[in-house]
C-alpha positions as CSV (number, residue, x, y, z in Angstrom):
1,M,15.0,46.8,35.0
2,Y,18.1,48.9,35.4
3,K,18.4,52.6,34.4
4,L,21.4,54.7,33.8
5,S,21.4,58.3,35.0
6,P,24.6,60.1,33.8
7,S,25.6,62.9,36.2
8,L,26.1,66.2,34.5
9,L,28.5,67.3,37.3
10,S,31.3,65.6,35.3
11,C,30.1,66.9,31.9
12,D,32.0,69.5,29.9
13,F,29.4,72.3,30.0
14,A,30.8,73.9,26.9
15,R,29.5,70.9,25.1
16,L,26.3,70.3,27.1
17,G,24.0,70.3,24.1
18,E,26.2,67.9,22.2
19,E,26.5,65.6,25.2
20,I,22.7,65.5,25.7
21,K,22.3,64.5,22.0
22,I,24.7,61.6,22.7
23,L,22.7,60.5,25.7
24,E,19.5,60.6,23.6
25,S,21.0,58.7,20.7
26,N,22.0,56.0,23.1
27,N,18.6,55.8,24.7
28,V,19.7,57.0,28.2
29,P,16.5,57.2,30.3
30,Y,17.5,59.7,33.0
31,V,20.0,62.5,33.4
32,H,21.2,63.4,36.9
33,I,21.4,67.1,37.8
34,D,23.4,67.9,40.9
35,V,22.2,71.1,42.5
36,M,24.6,72.4,45.2
37,D,24.3,75.6,47.3
38,G,27.6,75.8,49.1
39,L,25.9,75.4,52.4
40,F,24.5,71.9,52.7
41,V,27.6,70.7,50.7
42,P,31.0,72.5,50.3
43,N,30.5,73.3,46.6
44,I,28.3,75.3,44.3
45,S,27.0,73.9,41.0
46,I,24.2,74.4,38.6
47,G,20.7,75.6,39.4
48,I,17.2,76.5,38.0
49,P,18.3,78.2,34.7
50,V,20.3,75.1,33.6
51,V,17.3,72.9,34.3
52,E,15.1,75.2,32.3
53,C,17.6,75.1,29.4
54,L,17.8,71.3,29.5
55,R,14.0,71.0,29.5
56,K,13.9,73.0,26.2
57,I,16.3,70.6,24.4
58,T,15.4,67.1,25.7
59,D,12.7,64.8,26.8
60,I,15.0,62.7,28.9
61,V,13.8,62.4,32.5
62,L,15.4,65.2,34.5
63,D,16.5,63.5,37.7
64,T,17.2,66.6,39.9
65,H,19.2,66.0,43.0
66,L,18.9,69.0,45.5
67,M,22.0,69.1,47.7
68,I,20.7,72.3,49.3
69,D,19.7,73.4,52.7
70,R,16.0,73.7,53.4
71,P,14.9,72.4,49.9
72,E,11.3,73.3,50.7
73,R,12.1,76.8,49.6
74,Y,12.7,75.8,46.0
75,I,10.4,72.9,45.1
76,K,8.0,75.0,43.1
77,Q,10.8,76.6,41.1
78,F,12.5,73.3,40.2
79,A,9.1,71.8,39.2
80,A,8.3,74.8,37.0
81,A,11.8,74.6,35.5
82,G,10.9,71.1,34.2
83,S,12.3,68.6,36.6
84,D,10.6,65.2,36.4
85,I,12.1,63.9,39.6
86,I,12.8,66.2,42.6
87,N,15.1,64.6,45.0
88,F,15.9,66.1,48.4
89,H,18.2,65.2,51.3
90,A,16.6,63.9,54.4
91,E,19.4,65.6,56.4
92,A,18.7,69.0,54.9
93,T,15.1,69.5,56.2
94,E,12.6,68.8,58.9
95,K,9.7,69.0,56.5
96,G,10.2,65.8,54.5
97,A,6.6,64.7,54.4
98,Q,5.4,68.2,53.4
99,I,8.0,68.3,50.6
100,I,6.9,64.9,49.2
101,D,3.3,66.0,49.2
102,E,4.1,69.2,47.5
103,I,6.2,67.5,44.8
104,H,3.3,65.1,44.1
105,A,0.8,67.9,44.1
106,L,2.9,69.6,41.4
107,G,2.7,66.4,39.2
108,K,6.3,65.4,39.8
109,R,8.0,62.3,41.2
110,A,9.5,62.7,44.7
111,G,12.8,61.3,45.8
112,V,14.7,61.3,49.1
113,T,18.4,60.9,49.5
114,I,20.7,59.8,52.4
115,K,24.3,60.6,52.9
116,P,26.8,57.7,53.5
117,K,26.6,57.8,57.3
118,T,22.8,58.3,57.5
119,S,21.0,55.1,58.5
120,P,18.3,54.2,56.0
121,K,16.0,53.5,59.0
122,T,15.7,57.2,59.4
123,I,13.7,57.5,56.2
124,V,11.3,54.6,56.8
125,P,8.3,57.1,57.3
126,Y,8.8,58.2,53.7
127,L,9.4,54.8,52.0
128,D,5.7,54.2,51.1
129,K,5.3,57.7,49.7
130,V,8.4,58.4,47.6
131,D,9.0,57.3,44.0
132,L,12.8,57.1,44.3
133,V,15.4,56.6,47.1
134,L,18.9,57.7,46.5
135,V,21.8,56.3,48.5
136,M,24.9,58.4,48.3
137,S,28.0,56.2,48.0
138,V,30.4,59.1,48.4
139,E,30.2,62.2,50.6
140,P,28.1,64.7,48.5
141,G,29.7,67.8,47.1
142,F,32.4,66.7,44.5
143,G,32.6,64.4,41.6
144,G,35.3,61.9,40.9
145,Q,35.4,60.3,44.4
146,G,35.8,56.6,45.0
147,L,32.8,54.5,46.1
148,I,32.6,53.9,49.9
149,P,32.1,50.1,50.1
150,E,30.1,50.3,53.4
151,T,27.4,52.3,51.7
152,L,26.3,49.2,49.8
153,E,24.9,48.0,53.1
154,N,22.4,50.9,52.9
155,V,21.5,49.8,49.4
156,R,21.0,46.2,50.6
157,W,18.9,47.2,53.6
158,L,16.6,49.3,51.4
159,A,16.3,46.7,48.7
160,E,15.2,44.1,51.4
161,Y,12.8,46.6,52.9
162,K,11.3,47.4,49.5
163,K,10.7,43.7,48.8
164,A,9.4,42.9,52.2
165,N,6.9,45.8,52.3
166,G,5.9,46.0,48.6
167,C,7.2,49.5,48.2
168,R,7.3,51.0,44.7
169,F,10.3,53.3,44.9
170,E,13.2,53.0,42.5
171,L,16.5,52.5,44.3
172,E,19.3,54.7,43.1
173,I,23.0,54.9,43.9
174,D,25.3,57.9,43.3
175,G,29.0,58.1,43.8
176,G,32.1,56.4,42.4
177,V,30.2,53.8,40.3
178,K,32.4,52.5,37.5
179,L,32.5,49.4,35.3
180,D,34.7,47.6,37.7
181,N,32.3,47.8,40.6
182,L,29.0,47.9,38.7
183,E,28.2,44.2,39.2
184,E,28.7,44.6,43.0
185,V,26.4,47.6,42.9
186,K,23.7,45.7,41.0
187,Q,24.0,42.7,43.4
188,A,23.4,45.0,46.3
189,G,20.0,45.9,44.8
190,A,20.5,49.3,43.1
191,E,18.2,49.9,40.1
192,V,19.1,53.4,38.9
193,I,22.8,53.9,38.4
194,V,24.3,57.4,38.6
195,A,27.7,57.7,36.9
196,G,29.6,60.9,36.2
197,S,33.3,60.7,35.4
198,A,32.8,57.1,34.2
199,I,30.5,58.4,31.5
200,F,31.8,61.8,30.5
201,K,35.6,61.3,30.8
202,G,36.7,60.0,27.4
203,D,34.3,58.8,24.7
204,T,30.8,59.4,26.1
205,A,29.0,57.2,23.6
206,A,31.4,54.3,24.1
207,N,31.2,54.6,27.9
208,I,27.4,54.5,27.8
209,K,27.4,51.4,25.6
210,A,29.8,49.7,28.0
211,F,27.5,50.5,31.0
212,N,24.4,49.4,29.1
213,A,26.0,46.1,28.2
214,M,26.3,45.4,31.9
215,L,22.8,46.7,32.8
216,R,20.9,44.4,30.5
């Protein structure tokens, strides 16, 4: 089953509450929250207060993507703020196993992310423990980039590993996913589809309906 996770990075924050209502009315299961610290990635975005506010107004699964250095410093805070999934970058820490255990101990789902040039083989020790694996299909830091075709090989490798080893993680992709490449992304094995500008630029409701029609 496919799931859509619209990325708030491309949302008009002056209309955030309205946009969340649109997502809810169209039965969107996840919302993707990009947290950037200006260190791990060359940009700064939203943080804990926005997660807290979102939790107050919606029951949609908060898919929180920590693009931050040493994410182990903030796991408790993002859990307390209301994140349902806490997703960290493998490249940002040497304490991946500890982070996964802590996320689970806090009653949340744990995710691990790899950048485009990171081999999925580097996260094999985590694959029987995590609930979600995110493949970045653009270099993290900025929205509106085009999908890097080579990253679909990472998706394929992980999909094959999951099947061969009976893993339970959801396989997510983030970056440059649009209607014209969605079928290719699905064929590679992605299950959770993050889309930002393709959802929030223009008519949000119409864009969601177009995605959902292809994700059935």
